[in-house]
C-alpha angles and dihedrals in degrees: 000000000000116000091246093056093050092053091051090052089049092051095047090048089049090050093050092046090050091051091049093046092043091054090051099046093039090049092051088046088055091048095056096049108078124230135025121323122217096209138099126247088249089059089048091053092049090049089050091049092051093042092051090052095045092043091051091049095050090047090052090049095050093046097248098099098094113038134147110279125352114001097230096166092053090048091050091050092051091050091048093051090046090051088052092048091049091048095050093043093049094050091048092051091046090055095053115101114246 
């Protein structure tokens, strides 16, 4: 494999992983926010991706990002940020005139 091909595969794998984790984190964020949400699943995935990145950054800054075993605190931070993103986006869409 040429070096350029390997980098493309890694980028595609990273993109697919980000979409899958974004869907999971975004879905869990939607689950913790009560009520109906005026947002698409694509918006949920994007909120999940952003929440995963922000949650990981906050976990790293506070020193809990790399622990032995499963990083439960990091996962909880990601879900909380996703819930906040879902809540903010849902409220912003509810306020838009239709």
